[in-house]
VOBA-1610 file (N, C-alpha, C; in pm, whole numbers, padded with zeros to 5 digits, always signed):
BEGIN
Unk+09774+04925-02585Unk+09820+05042-02597Unk+09773+05082-02459Unk+09668+05059-02362Unk+09613+05109-02267Unk+09674+05091-02119Unk+09744+04945-02177Unk+09864+04908-02027Unk+09972+04973-02025Unk+10015+05003-02161Unk+10139+05117-02173Unk+10124+05197-02132Unk+10027+05329-02143Unk+10018+05467-02098Unk+10024+05413-01954Unk+09903+05321-01888Unk+09893+05332-01699Unk+09978+05305-01677Unk+10078+05214-01762Unk+10253+05168-01641Unk+10299+05278-01680Unk+10281+05383-01797Unk+10450+05522-01760Unk+10360+05595-01747Unk+10238+05633-01710Unk+10143+05731-01615Unk+10218+05654-01530Unk+10256+05604-01421Unk+10256+05522-01304Unk+10367+05585-01247Unk+10493+05569-01349Unk+10621+05568-01411Unk+10663+05710-01340Unk+10579+05805-01444Unk+10564+05949-01458Unk+10546+06049-01317Unk+10418+05982-01288Unk+10375+06072-01150Unk+10347+06007-01028Unk+10361+05898-01027Unk+10417+05805-00900Unk+10318+05712-00850Unk+10152+05711-00927Unk+10040+05694-00885Unk+09967+05646-00997Unk+09894+05510-01084Unk+09815+05566-01167Unk+09680+05482-01069Unk+09718+05448-00993Unk+09538+05440-00908Unk+09430+05510-00952Unk+09267+05532-01017Unk+09193+05618-01081Unk+09274+05692-01186Unk+09339+05577-01270Unk+09347+05647-01377Unk+09271+05630-01468Unk+09209+05696-01615Unk+09152+05679-01730Unk+09181+05736-01866Unk+09181+05604-01903Unk+09239+05627-02055Unk+09169+05655-02214Unk+09196+05740-02276Unk+09135+05805-02385Unk+09188+05777-02547Unk+09093+05800-02604Unk+09165+05798-02748Unk+09084+05876-02825Unk+09154+05996-02925Unk+09107+06059-03007Unk+09158+06016-03172Unk+09126+05976-03300Unk+09181+05961-03381Unk+09277+06039-03425Unk+09372+06035-03565Unk+09406+06146-03628Unk+09289+06136-03804Unk+09323+06214-03855Unk+09255+06192-03966Unk+09332+06217-04121Unk+09286+06196-04226Unk+09319+06240-04367Unk+09261+06252-04462Unk+09259+06350-04510Unk+09152+06462-04618Unk+09179+06358-04735Unk+09067+06286-04779Unk+09080+06193-04925Unk+09084+06293-05019Unk+09018+06421-05020Unk+08997+06497-05162Unk+08939+06620-05066Unk+08955+06785-05139Unk+08921+06930-05100Unk+09005+06961-04988Unk+09077+06970-05035Unk+09200+07036-04959Unk+09210+07212-04967Unk+09244+07312-04887Unk+09268+07366-04862Unk+09107+07510-04904Unk+09015+07429-04889Unk+08882+07469-04938Unk+08767+07458-04756Unk+08824+07446-04654Unk+08738+07444-04514Unk+08741+07609-04549Unk+08816+07694-04570Unk+08815+07828-04470Unk+08743+07898-04594Unk+08714+07872-04739Unk+08714+07904-04841Unk+08556+07874-04858Unk+08456+07802-04778Unk+08323+07752-04770Unk+08298+07676-04820Unk+08377+07590-04891Unk+08376+07476-04970Unk+08367+07317-04913Unk+08373+07218-04949Unk+08323+07100-04904Unk+08480+07016-04897Unk+08458+06930-04757Unk+08599+06849-04806Unk+08556+06697-04751Unk+08592+06606-04741Unk+08628+06499-04746Unk+08698+06390-04685Unk+08708+06416-04502Unk+08800+06386-04466Unk+08786+06249-04398Unk+08816+06175-04325Unk+08788+06035-04296Unk+08902+06086-04130Unk+08812+05928-04011Unk+08941+05962-03887Unk+08956+05801-03947Unk+09130+05863-03878Unk+09174+05659-03867Unk+09212+05600-03733Unk+09266+05497-03736Unk+09303+05448-03680Unk+09433+05447-03542Unk+09486+05557-03594Unk+09576+05549-03547Unk+09543+05682-03482Unk+09616+05754-03371Unk+09555+05887-03282Unk+09665+05879-03200Unk+09567+06004-03139Unk+09687+06017-02954Unk+09577+05940-02831Unk+09640+05892-02783Unk+09645+05823-02618Unk+09681+05918-02546Unk+09563+05896-02412Unk+09558+05984-02258Unk+09543+05923-02168Unk+09590+05917-02056Unk+09583+05861-01913Unk+09578+05994-01849Unk+09443+06003-01764Unk+09410+06075-01668Unk+09379+06065-01596Unk+09431+06125-01460Unk+09377+06124-01338Unk+09332+06278-01257Unk+09232+06274-01211Unk+09217+06365-01150Unk+09258+06450-01019Unk+09234+06565-01014Unk+09314+06655-00883Unk+09256+06738-00765Unk+09307+06684-00685Unk+09226+06791-00561Unk+09255+06972-00616Unk+09363+06958-00654Unk+09395+07144-00662Unk+09356+07119-00802Unk+09408+07266-00792Unk+09396+07388-00989Unk+09485+07386-01033Unk+09601+07269-01021Unk+09701+07239-01118Unk+09676+07142-01253Unk+09722+07196-01352Unk+09732+07042-01443Unk+09843+07043-01511Unk+09895+06898-01525Unk+09991+06846-01539Unk+10010+06812-01677Unk+10124+06782-01753Unk+10125+06711-01905Unk+10235+06671-01876Unk+10266+06524-01914Unk+10377+06523-01999Unk+10329+06397-02140Unk+10421+06391-02225Unk+10411+06345-02383Unk+10542+06246-02327Unk+10517+06135-02380Unk+10576+06008-02416Unk+10642+06044-02539Unk+10609+06133-02619Unk+10644+06152-02827Unk+10767+06272-02743Unk+10737+06319-02650Unk+10880+06479-02576Unk+10944+06421-02487Unk+10922+06353-02457Unk+10991+06326-02320Unk+11125+06417-02319Unk+11145+06518-02330Unk+11280+06588-02323Unk+11220+06690-02257Unk+11103+06708-02285Unk+10977+06853-02190Unk+11011+06820-02065Unk+10985+06680-02006Unk+10951+06646-01854Unk+10772+06725-01876Unk+10792+06714-01716Unk+10650+06759-01658Unk+10583+06901-01675Unk+10510+06897-01784Unk+10498+07061-01797Unk+10349+07128-01715Unk+10355+07235-01612Unk+10290+07236-01524Unk+10221+07379-01540Unk+10053+07355-01534Unk+10009+07521-01535Unk+09935+07528-01416Unk+09886+07591-01350Unk+09755+07645-01217Unk+09640+07772-01314Unk+09544+07673-01273Unk+09410+07733-01314Unk+09421+07853-01270Unk+09439+07907-01153Unk+09440+08028-01054Unk+09448+08106-01162Unk+09558+08091-01230Unk+09595+08214-01306Unk+09595+08209-01459Unk+09581+08340-01511Unk+09513+08366-01654Unk+09626+08284-01732Unk+09541+08177-01862Unk+09607+08119-01926Unk+09643+08168-02069Unk+09750+08160-02062Unk+09792+08233-02218Unk+09891+08139-02274Unk+09868+08128-02409Unk+10038+08086-02471Unk+10123+08136-02466Unk+10225+08059-02404Unk+10405+08066-02400Unk+10461+07973-02510Unk+10560+08031-02465Unk+10682+07947-02574Unk+10714+07808-02474Unk+10743+07862-02357Unk+10851+07744-02259Unk+10645+07630-02228Unk+10547+07640-02298Unk+10473+07594-02201Unk+10450+07479-02382Unk+10540+07493-02438Unk+10581+07407-02566Unk+10428+07286-02604Unk+10450+07202-02664Unk+10282+07104-02675Unk+10193+07124-02620Unk+10215+07149-02477Unk+10087+07172-02389Unk+10008+07271-02418Unk+10021+07419-02523Unk+09997+07543-02536Unk+09825+07462-02619Unk+09835+07376-02682Unk+09728+07270-02747Unk+09604+07218-02598Unk+09630+07169-02513Unk+09551+07139-02455Unk+09551+07236-02374Unk+09610+07317-02344Unk+09602+07486-02271Unk+09483+07509-02344Unk+09511+07574-02444Unk+09406+07648-02537Unk+09244+07546-02531Unk+09219+07489-02548Unk+09099+07430-02523Unk+09053+07433-02388Unk+09140+07415-02280Unk+09092+07459-02159Unk+09049+07587-02134Unk+09134+07702-02178Unk+09092+07825-02192Unk+08932+07873-02313Unk+08902+07784-02412Unk+08812+07790-02502Unk+08677+07709-02441Unk+08689+07626-02333Unk+08585+07578-02260Unk+08552+07685-02185Unk+08681+07740-02103Unk+08666+07857-01987Unk+08553+07975-02053Unk+08578+07999-02204Unk+08541+08114-02251Unk+08413+08099-02268Unk+08353+07937-02273Unk+08240+07944-02299Unk+08138+07917-02180Unk+08221+07971-02106Unk+08116+07940-01927Unk+08185+07834-01867Unk+08256+07688-01894Unk+08261+07579-01888Unk+08418+07632-01792Unk+08367+07628-01682Unk+08547+07656-01663Unk+08595+07523-01540Unk+08693+07452-01524Unk+08717+07362-01408Unk+08727+07407-01269Unk+08690+07287-01182Unk+08658+07336-01064Unk+08767+07244-01024Unk+08875+07229-01087Unk+09005+07133-00995Unk+09086+07076-01158Unk+09171+07056-01088Unk+09314+06991-01277Unk+09311+06858-01237Unk+09424+06852-01305Unk+09433+06689-01341Unk+09594+06660-01381Unk+09622+06546-01363Unk+09733+06535-01484Unk+09700+06407-01603Unk+09808+06403-01693Unk+09736+06387-01785Unk+09836+06328-01850Unk+09888+06252-01942Unk+10016+06128-01998Unk+09948+06140-02137Unk+10069+06182-02228Unk+10011+06149-02369Unk+10124+06062-02421Unk+10039+05991-02542Unk+10140+05916-02630Unk+10056+05914-02760Unk+10100+05984-02858Unk+10009+05912-03008Unk+10131+05881-03079Unk+10019+05833-03193Unk+10108+05698-03298Unk+10141+05801-03433Unk+10068+05940-03441Unk+10039+05970-03554Unk+10190+06076-03587Unk+10263+06063-03708Unk+10355+06120-03708Unk+10378+06306-03690Unk+10474+06341-03561Unk+10443+06444-03615Unk+10470+06554-03700Unk+10424+06656-03721Unk+10437+06757-03824Unk+10403+06657-03951Unk+10306+06597-03961Unk+10346+06486-04098Unk+10190+06567-04122Unk+10107+06637-04131Unk+09975+06674-04189Unk+09871+06588-04146Unk+09859+06513-04116Unk+09732+06381-03978Unk+09685+06445-03934Unk+09704+06565-03888Unk+09624+06647-03751Unk+09658+06584-03646Unk+09784+06588-03582Unk+09835+06558-03430Unk+09818+06661-03351Unk+09855+06790-03357Unk+09744+06852-03314Unk+09590+06909-03295Unk+09549+06881-03391Unk+09332+06846-03390Unk+09312+06729-03306Unk+09407+06626-03299Unk+09390+06495-03236Unk+09423+06527-03084Unk+09497+06590-03051Unk+09503+06664-02945Unk+09411+06732-02847Unk+09329+06828-02940Unk+09230+06966-02874Unk+09142+06795-02890Unk+09055+06762-02963Unk+08968+06735-02930Unk+08994+06616-02842Unk+09080+06525-02850Unk+09094+06424-02678Unk+09076+06532-02565Unk+09165+06607-02576Unk+09172+06672-02456Unk+09005+06772-02385Unk+08988+06790-02499Unk+08765+06803-02521Unk+08713+06747-02443Unk+08722+06608-02514Unk+08650+06494-02450Unk+08670+06451-02344Unk+08772+06458-02278Unk+08819+06456-02146Unk+08823+06525-02038Unk+08742+06636-02114Unk+08693+06746-02010Unk+08519+06745-02009Unk+08512+06692-02125Unk+08346+06696-02159Unk+08334+06554-02036Unk+08413+06449-02048Unk+08382+06326-01995Unk+08390+06362-01803Unk+08523+06434-01789Unk+08559+06451-01613Unk+08444+06528-01590Unk+08407+06659-01638Unk+08329+06741-01562Unk+08200+06745-01623Unk+08124+06620-01709Unk+08016+06644-01700Unk+07943+06747-01779Unk+08035+06827-01833Unk+08024+06929-01963Unk+07900+06885-02075Unk+07821+06979-02086Unk+07728+06933-02188Unk+07767+06985-02323Unk+07839+06904-02399Unk+07913+06949-02534Unk+07834+06787-02594Unk+07891+06832-02736Unk+07815+06754-02867Unk+07990+06683-02867Unk+08003+06613-02959Unk+08137+06607-03034Unk+08141+06686-03124Unk+08018+06783-03207Unk+08028+06879-03269Unk+08058+06974-03203Unk+08067+07003-03133Unk+08052+07125-03024Unk+08187+07113-02972Unk+08274+06976-02974Unk+08450+06944-02919Unk+08514+07020-03063Unk+08452+07030-03161Unk+08504+07045-03306Unk+08538+07155-03327Unk+08403+07213-03291Unk+08445+07408-03291Unk+08491+07452-03202Unk+08473+07407-03013Unk+08576+07499-02944Unk+08728+07432-03001Unk+08781+07333-03008Unk+08903+07260-03056Unk+08958+07357-03203Unk+08851+07420-03277Unk+08879+07473-03349Unk+08924+07656-03318Unk+08792+07663-03207Unk+08818+07836-03171Unk+08940+07851-03124Unk+08999+07719-02997Unk+09114+07724-02969Unk+09218+07778-03037Unk+09237+07652-03133Unk+09381+07718-03217Unk+09363+07843-03310Unk+09267+07896-03354Unk+09260+08006-03402Unk+09293+08106-03351Unk+09268+08102-03154Unk+09253+08224-03120Unk+09350+08235-02915Unk+09383+08095-02982Unk+09523+08086-02843Unk+09642+08080-02917Unk+09604+07966-02960Unk+09766+07906-03068Unk+09785+07992-03197Unk+09668+08114-03256Unk+09727+08187-03347Unk+09734+08120-03465Unk+09669+08004-03536Unk+09673+07947-03653Unk+09531+07950-03687Unk+09558+08001-03778Unk+09384+08066-03922Unk+09322+07930-03936Unk+09307+07802-03910Unk+09291+07722-03935Unk+09143+07680-03934Unk+09083+07636-04071Unk+08908+07602-04092Unk+08890+07506-03977Unk+08809+07472-04027Unk+08686+07285-03929Unk+08730+07167-03987Unk+08781+07173-04066Unk+08802+07028-04114Unk+08848+06914-03985Unk+08996+06973-03965Unk+09047+06859-03961Unk+08941+06892-03761Unk+08968+06892-03743Unk+08895+06863-03597Unk+08722+06834-03576Unk+08674+06886-03722Unk+08530+06775-03719Unk+08551+06642-03782Unk+08670+06631-03838Unk+08685+06474-03909Unk+08721+06384-03813Unk+08740+06464-03690Unk+08803+06373-03573Unk+08718+06304-03496Unk+08640+06425-03460Unk+08533+06467-03376Unk+08417+06347-03392Unk+08372+06360-03484Unk+08304+06298-03547Unk+08312+06174-03652Unk+08456+06166-03623Unk+08448+05972-03753Unk+08366+05895-03699Unk+08366+05839-03840Unk+08280+05649-03828Unk+08359+05564-03904Unk+08386+05462-03826Unk+08472+05323-03904Unk+08414+05307-04028Unk+08482+05330-04111Unk+08428+05292-04329Unk+08400+05368-04355Unk+08392+05493-04286Unk+08355+05587-04368Unk+08414+05734-04390Unk+08335+05831-04480Unk+08446+05947-04510Unk+08329+06028-04492Unk+08364+06168-04463Unk+08284+06304-04400Unk+08254+06334-04510Unk+08140+06394-04575Unk+08132+06492-04687Unk+08077+06615-04613Unk+08149+06734-04601Unk+08079+06819-04523Unk+08175+07006-04580Unk+08018+07033-04546Unk+07979+07141-04640Unk+08016+07224-04543Unk+08135+07294-04566Unk+08233+07380-04434Unk+08160+07525-04441Unk+08080+07592-04508Unk+07972+07618-04484Unk+07920+07638-04425Unk+07814+07534-04404Unk+07691+07493-04355Unk+07698+07440-04207Unk+07836+07364-04187Unk+07811+07188-04154Unk+07747+07156-04155Unk+07664+07128-04272Unk+07584+07005-04357Unk+07620+06911-04346Unk+07634+06756-04313Unk+07760+06693-04311Unk+07672+06552-04324Unk+07744+06453-04478Unk+07683+06299-04492Unk+07788+06257-04436Unk+07773+06078-04407Unk+07923+06022-04438Unk+07859+05916-04513Unk+07982+05877-04635Unk+07955+05837-04750Unk+08065+05686-04723Unk+07991+05548-04721Unk+08112+05439-04707Unk+08183+05451-04812Unk+08365+05401-04735Unk+08468+05397-04856Unk+08430+05280-04841Unk+08426+05255-04979Unk+08438+05120-05035Unk+08575+05058-05131Unk+08665+05006-05095Unk+08792+05022-05188Unk+08836+04900-05201Unk+08717+04841-05277Unk+08732+04625-05336Unk+08853+04612-05408Unk+08937+04557-05318Unk+09083+04520-05356Unk+09214+04675-05368Unk+09199+04733-05285Unk+09250+04850-05271Unk+09270+04897-05140Unk+09345+04982-05084Unk+09381+05021-04991Unk+09431+05222-05014Unk+09391+05244-04909Unk+09432+05408-04856Unk+09606+05336-04783Unk+09684+05468-04885Unk+09815+05476-04792Unk+09909+05588-04778Unk+09884+05636-04632Unk+09952+05732-04625Unk+10120+05724-04638Unk+10146+05815-04726Unk+10330+05832-04700Unk+10370+05947-04674Unk+10464+05962-04550Unk+10481+06084-04514Unk+10602+06146-04500Unk+10614+06237-04539Unk+10728+06284-04645Unk+10878+06314-04518Unk+10843+06336-04396Unk+10934+06398-04310Unk+10981+06476-04344Unk+10942+06586-04408Unk+10995+06761-04395Unk+10853+06736-04285Unk+10958+06866-04224Unk+10873+06903-04092Unk+10827+07030-04184Unk+10722+07042-04062Unk+10657+07185-04155Unk+10553+07232-03970Unk+10545+07378-03989Unk+10479+07429-03892Unk+10393+07508-03923Unk+10219+07470-03882Unk+10174+07560-03966Unk+10180+07710-03962Unk+10151+07744-03844Unk+10175+07893-03796Unk+10296+07986-03896Unk+10408+07909-03868Unk+10505+08019-03959Unk+10480+07931-04140Unk+10415+07891-04154Unk+10406+07846-04293Unk+10380+07952-04399Unk+10280+07923-04480Unk+10235+08039-04564Unk+10047+07995-04581Unk+10057+07905-04506Unk+09943+07883-04411Unk+09876+08003-04421Unk+09811+08075-04316Unk+09785+08225-04334Unk+09755+08263-04469Unk+09881+08334-04490Unk+09931+08398-04617Unk+09818+08360-04750Unk+09789+08227-04752Unk+09708+08192-04867Unk+09581+08213-04831Unk+09563+08188-04663Unk+09422+08214-04681Unk+09349+08393-04687Unk+09477+08429-04647Unk+09446+08639-04674Unk+09376+08623-04827Unk+09510+08554-04933Unk+09516+08605-05104Unk+09350+08519-05063Unk+09299+08450-05011Unk+09207+08412-05087Unk+09071+08505-05057Unk+09103+08570-04883Unk+09013+08695-04871Unk+08994+08783-04978Unk+09122+08863-04990Unk+09094+08931-05120Unk+09012+08925-05212Unk+09083+08794-05300Unk+08998+08744-05394Unk+08884+08779-05382Unk+08785+08715-05271Unk+08675+08720-05299Unk+08616+08837-05252Unk+08680+08887-05178Unk+08624+09055-05167Unk+08601+09143-05305Unk+08679+09134-05426Unk+08725+09164-05518Unk+08587+09092-05614Unk+08522+08943-05592Unk+08440+08916-05653Unk+08271+08968-05595Unk+08300+09022-05478Unk+08160+09057-05399Unk+08165+09171-05456Unk+08225+09281-05568Unk+08223+09403-05609Unk+08064+09369-05685Unk+08082+09199-05783Unk+08050+09191-05860Unk+07969+09134-05865Unk+07915+09037-05731Unk+07875+08893-05742Unk+07821+08897-05637Unk+07674+08882-05561Unk+07639+08850-05400Unk+07672+08689-05388Unk+07793+08672-05320Unk+07804+08589-05242Unk+07924+08611-05119Unk+07889+08518-05025Unk+07944+08494-04904Unk+08067+08385-04935Unk+08081+08316-05007Unk+08240+08276-05004Unk+08219+08211-05141Unk+08384+08185-05141Unk+08403+08078-05290Unk+08308+08010-05333Unk+08338+07930-05234Unk+08235+07758-05254Unk+08129+07792-05297Unk+08040+07905-05300Unk+07925+07894-05358Unk+07931+07902-05520Unk+08057+07966-05575Unk+08123+07947-05720Unk+08093+07781-05802Unk+08037+07812-05920Unk+08087+07732-06011Unk+08169+07772-06059Unk+08230+07653-06126Unk+08400+07679-06237Unk+08309+07803-06334Unk+08166+07746-06397Unk+08125+07828-06449Unk+08132+08021-06415Unk+08087+08008-06289Unk+08055+08177-06283Unk+08189+08195-06227Unk+08319+08131-06184Unk+08418+08168-06138Unk+08547+08256-06297Unk+08501+08159-06387Unk+08546+08234-06521Unk+08469+08352-06561Unk+08386+08365-06557Unk+08308+08486-06613Unk+08316+08595-06516Unk+08378+08598-06371Unk+08378+08723-06271Unk+08564+08756-06220Unk+08661+08625-06273Unk+08795+08601-06220Unk+08802+08713-06252Unk+08823+08788-06393Unk+08874+08949-06432Unk+08876+09015-06319Unk+08787+09019-06245Unk+08799+09124-06149Unk+08851+09148-06047Unk+08974+09065-05995Unk+09026+09033-05926Unk+09160+09067-05929Unk+09213+09073-06066Unk+09319+09229-06106Unk+09472+09172-06004Unk+09444+09055-05975Unk+09636+09015-05945Unk+09634+08865-06015Unk+09724+08822-06062Unk+09668+08710-06102Unk+09740+08557-06063Unk+09844+08612-05901Unk+09831+08538-05837Unk+09726+08500-05719Unk+09657+08582-05723Unk+09517+08560-05592Unk+09410+08551-05686Unk+09416+08547-05833Unk+09303+08464-05952Unk+09328+08298-05930Unk+09444+08267-05916Unk+09533+08088-05932Unk+09474+08047-05781Unk+09502+08156-05669Unk+09434+08073-05525Unk+09291+08112-05569Unk+09219+08147-05595Unk+09053+08135-05623Unk+09047+08109-05684Unk+09123+08048-05763Unk+09035+07930-05880Unk+09059+07775-05831Unk+09225+07802-05790Unk+09225+07658-05702Unk+09065+07664-05613Unk+09056+07705-05512Unk+08950+07668-05392Unk+08784+07659-05489Unk+08777+07751-05598Unk+08662+07710-05664Unk+08655+07542-05712Unk+08787+07545-05773Unk+08777+07427-05887Unk+08807+07264-05766Unk+08905+07319-05657Unk+08897+07167-05573Unk+08743+07202-05521Unk+08618+07280-05518Unk+08496+07272-05476Unk+08495+07165-05474Unk+08437+07199-05673Unk+08439+07103-05726Unk+08413+06992-05772Unk+08562+06973-05820Unk+08654+06844-05750Unk+08580+06700-05633Unk+08579+06803-05512Unk+08548+06710-05386Unk+08387+06633-05394Unk+08326+06737-05469Unk+08149+06779-05469Unk+08129+06573-05558Unk+08221+06588-05736Unk+08189+06499-05786Unk+08295+06408-05746Unk+08409+06413-05666Unk+08482+06259-05606Unk+08409+06168-05533Unk+08292+06272-05448Unk+08203+06170-05367Unk+08073+06078-05454Unk+08050+06195-05586Unk+07948+06095-05656Unk+08004+06015-05680Unk+08151+06024-05764Unk+08203+05919-05783Unk+08230+05740-05720Unk+08266+05803-05608Unk+08263+05737-05485Unk+08095+05641-05450Unk+08015+05705-05450Unk+07869+05665-05407Unk+07844+05567-05542Unk+07857+05636-05674Unk+07884+05530-05814Unk+07990+05368-05807Unk+08043+05382-05739Unk+08157+05279-05695Unk+08293+05323-05827Unk+08265+05400-05858Unk+08413+05443-05985Unk+08494+05511-05869Unk+08577+05384-05868Unk+08722+05457-05842Unk+08825+05471-05894Unk+08797+05470-06069Unk+08915+05560-06101Unk+08891+05696-06156Unk+08786+05715-06151Unk+08726+05824-06149Unk+08792+05914-06023Unk+08718+05886-05914Unk+08796+05909-05805Unk+08970+05918-05766Unk+09026+05841-05856Unk+09173+05879-05832Unk+09226+05986-05964Unk+09143+05990-06064Unk+09183+06071-06141Unk+09164+06249-06067Unk+09063+06194-06009Unk+09004+06371-05919Unk+09096+06426-05851Unk+09147+06293-05771Unk+09280+06297-05703Unk+09379+06392-05736Unk+09447+06345-05807Unk+09539+06346-05914Unk+09519+06472-05943Unk+09412+06507-06012Unk+09411+06669-06085Unk+09425+06743-05923Unk+09358+06738-05826Unk+09361+06822-05690Unk+09545+06859-05644Unk+09612+06704-05651Unk+09742+06733-05657Unk+09801+06848-05727Unk+09766+06840-05874Unk+09810+06915-05995Unk+09802+07078-05943Unk+09698+07139-05892Unk+09597+07272-05884Unk+09664+07285-05736Unk+09724+07180-05624Unk+09768+07227-05519Unk+09877+07275-05552Unk+09952+07210-05668Unk+10122+07248-05643Unk+10155+07350-05780Unk+10039+07396-05883Unk+10043+07463-05957Unk+09942+07589-05940Unk+09839+07612-05913Unk+09759+07737-05903Unk+09772+07754-05717Unk+09779+07670-05621Unk+09771+07695-05485Unk+09934+07743-05405Unk+10042+07649-05500Unk+10151+07649-05448Unk+10160+07569-05275Unk+10152+07515-05246Unk+10187+07433-05116Unk+10221+07301-05148Unk+10271+07262-05210Unk+10343+07185-05212Unk+10483+07162-05201Unk+10612+07186-05240Unk+10765+07185-05247Unk+10769+07047-05297Unk+10954+07046-05271Unk+10960+06972-05369Unk+10949+06792-05317Unk+10955+06800-05197Unk+10938+06632-05110Unk+10751+06595-05179Unk+10677+06668-05161Unk+10589+06614-05195Unk+10570+06595-05313Unk+10600+06693-05419Unk+10609+06639-05534Unk+10636+06498-05621Unk+10788+06514-05562Unk+10837+06360-05527Unk+10759+06257-05527Unk+10707+06229-05372Unk+10611+06127-05305Unk+10512+06105-05432Unk+10464+06230-05496Unk+10323+06177-05574Unk+10362+06167-05721Unk+10501+06226-05776Unk+10560+06154-05862Unk+10577+06069-05872Unk+10679+05945-05837Unk+10663+05830-05798Unk+10575+05737-05767Unk+10489+05774-05707Unk+10353+05723-05716Unk+10242+05672-05815Unk+10231+05794-05902Unk+10222+05729-06047Unk+10267+05698-06083Unk+10392+05640-06101Unk+10451+05562-06175Unk+10469+05424-06183Unk+10376+05409-06050Unk+10385+05206-06009Unk+10301+05182-06035Unk+10279+05124-06110Unk+10117+05030-06179Unk+10074+04967-06016Unk+09935+05011-05997Unk+09822+04964-05921Unk+09798+05100-05811Unk+09868+05210-05851Unk+09825+05277-05823Unk+09692+05406-05887Unk+09567+05406-05815Unk+09439+05482-05842Unk+09496+05596-05842Unk+09532+05657-05731Unk+09497+05776-05766Unk+09597+05776-05624Unk+09696+05952-05649Unk+09770+06008-05534Unk+09782+06132-05561Unk+09772+06214-05410Unk+09780+06333-05390Unk+09845+06415-05291Unk+09903+06510-05282Unk+09943+06572-05119Unk+09816+06578-05043Unk+09809+06591-04882Unk+09662+06584-04831Unk+09759+06662-04696Unk+09657+06775-04612Unk+09681+06880-04527Unk+09722+06981-04597Unk+09732+07088-04502Unk+09789+07216-04523Unk+09902+07227-04658Unk+09973+07140-04684Unk+10116+07120-04768Unk+10224+07179-04662Unk+10316+07207-04768Unk+10490+07257-04749Unk+10547+07174-04666Unk+10535+07041-04679Unk+10560+06926-04587Unk+10462+06820-04530Unk+10487+06735-04467Unk+10336+06641-04424Unk+10328+06509-04521Unk+10235+06494-04533Unk+10198+06344-04608Unk+10110+06349-04753Unk+10150+06281-04859Unk+10059+06214-04950Unk+09956+06129-04911Unk+09806+06108-04987Unk+09758+05983-04968Unk+09732+05912-05087Unk+09732+05790-05097Unk+09699+05733-05270Unk+09616+05579-05214Unk+09528+05588-05350Unk+09487+05451-05350Unk+09574+05340-05385Unk+09583+05235-05375Unk+09656+05153-05397Unk+09598+05056-05412Unk+09581+04941-05527Unk+09556+04827-05540Unk+09649+04683-05435Unk+09531+04624-05447Unk+09613+04513-05264Unk+09756+04481-05329Unk+09771+04405-05441Unk+09857+04312-05490Unk+09963+04402-05517Unk+09983+04567-05503Unk+10090+04673-05590Unk+10151+04702-05414Unk+10043+04732-05307Unk+10090+04783-05209Unk+10274+04768-05165Unk+10281+04621-05165Unk+10418+04594-05146Unk+10516+04695-05248Unk+10496+04693-05379Unk+10602+04735-05447Unk+10546+04904-05487Unk+10445+04902-05424Unk+10427+05048-05402Unk+10512+05098-05294Unk+10557+05073-05190Unk+10632+05100-05059Unk+10799+05119-05073Unk+10820+05005-05161Unk+10946+04949-05206Unk+11023+05093-05271Unk+10948+05085-05447Unk+11007+05164-05557Unk+10980+05333-05494Unk+10849+05361-05454Unk+10807+05540-05387Unk+10922+05557-05293Unk+10973+05441-05172Unk+11075+05464-05064Unk+11188+05455-05139Unk+11223+05369-05232Unk+11385+05442-05279Unk+11352+05539-05381Unk+11330+05547-05415Unk+11346+05688-05530Unk+11332+05807-05458Unk+11247+05789-05334Unk+11239+05922-05285Unk+11372+05953-05192Unk+11407+05889-05110Unk+11528+05861-05061Unk+11664+05898-05153Unk+11702+05888-05261Unk+11762+05882-05353Unk+11757+06005-05416Unk+11638+06032-05405Unk+11606+06201-05435Unk+11601+06328-05357Unk+11575+06299-05236Unk+11556+06367-05132Unk+11641+06381-05043Unk+11736+06262-05043Unk+11799+06218-04888Unk+11788+06154-04821Unk+11684+06128-04729Unk+11610+06110-04602Unk+11467+05969-04667Unk+11487+05901-04612Unk+11343+05820-04573Unk+11188+05868-04560Unk+11145+05856-04639Unk+11002+05847-04573Unk+10898+05771-04580Unk+10812+05768-04444Unk+10730+05615-04398Unk+10596+05639-04447Unk+10555+05489-04455Unk+10405+05457-04533Unk+10381+05403-04419Unk+10196+05414-04410Unk+10104+05392-04349Unk+10003+05335-04408Unk+09968+05219-04445Unk+09882+05205-04461Unk+09772+05147-04388Unk+09671+05243-04410Unk+09547+05293-04272Unk+09458+05210-04279Unk+09354+05209-04175Unk+09227+05191-04197Unk+09127+05297-04124Unk+09043+05285-04145Unk+08919+05431-04132Unk+08833+05390-03984Unk+08852+05458-03928Unk+08792+05448-03740Unk+08713+05498-03710Unk+08711+05538-03587Unk+08576+05591-03520Unk+08639+05761-03442Unk+08564+05805-03395Unk+08635+05940-03332Unk+08649+05903-03189Unk+08653+06026-03078Unk+08761+06002-02962Unk+08630+05923-02908Unk+08670+05860-02774Unk+08637+05770-02689Unk+08709+05758-02594Unk+08616+05691-02450Unk+08686+05575-02365Unk+08753+05471-02378Unk+08859+05409-02321Unk+08908+05324-02395Unk+08948+05221-02269
//
């Protein structure tokens, strides 16, 4: 990929001398969905697919962006002497521009511009965090280029801050954290309330992680993501009138059942129930993995999906079809939607000898029921951002 993006950089910008190349991964969350903004635990891992950048410094204050994934947009340019603001015509570059803005908000202002060419092999709008990958990648490039004194954990927080405040998406910390802090063959057991984390080895003897992309496009900002978040906040506020907690993630299942009636709204009660129960499932899932109980891990994945479908209502016919068809295939240990929902991907743990049959059967049945094809990725767990 390094040669490809360097060569393309030369074609687009006219000169590839002095170009440096970088990579940031995508991520998949194995379990713990819609818990990260509810003060709960998540269990994501970085992937070996992600976003690549070729970058060259400029002497002026212009930044220019070009994406091999969105060639029709051409080169998109911004002038750093002007105030950076999100604009529709800036298209996908609102993500890297948001990171530049967020660095400046922390007192780290750019002294010159740069040209950047992007090429990602994460499916767009798939739920594998192409936007967070681009944010962390941009932050890593700025850190390297300008010598800013930031850690990879800082890059995650800056990426989240930019997405919340520049792009207007009320996302939690999980995506950026998993990408910035990725470690090969390990998932990250992260307490989103405290940012305390530990790496847990993912040993799937005789099985692999298969990500299935529904190819149903969704946009986070215009989905019901923000609505779900506000429903949980409203439920929490009601519970706080009878219990001294700061987040839903502090509750056990039993504690929730004792106080749930105070919420007074059956829909908000179901949303809060998912946040509480999913958090406990995530804790149990990591314990199962540590004990090498992959079957229990798979069962908890299935329970997670059921809750996301029935209590949180963020799945939709495409994701429901993928999970239902996956669970019909012998050798599938667990399957669930992953990401924000309303489209995007499922993640499944599939025994090695069943993978070809899984792809064939789930692919054919999905196409027959939905009318367009799904894409399959047998993925490996990789490291965080790096220069290549």
